[in-house]
C-alpha positions, 0 to 999 in steps of 0.5 A: 494497520500499518506498512511501509510501501516496499516497491512503488511502479511506474503503472500506479502500483505497488506493494505495501511490507508489513509484520504480519506477512511474509508477501508484499501487499498489493495497492493500487492509486485508486486506493490511496487516500489524502495522497497522491500516486507520486507523492509517495516514496519505496520506505514511506509508513502507511496506514491502510484496511486488509481487504481479502479478493480472489486473487489476495490480498490488498490495501485499500483506503491508504493514507502516510503515517503521522 
């Protein structure tokens, strides 16, 4: 799935915006692949896998899109 970094926090997590989902999809720095959290910027295009958890949707294996 693809999306855009909507918001980053100073606590090591953020949210990804997609066309398919109204709410931002949560991701944590530990779910990144091939990129460091500090190298991400709001507006960056990313690819990820969607995971459903009891708390809602989470992004895993988040990578910068080419």
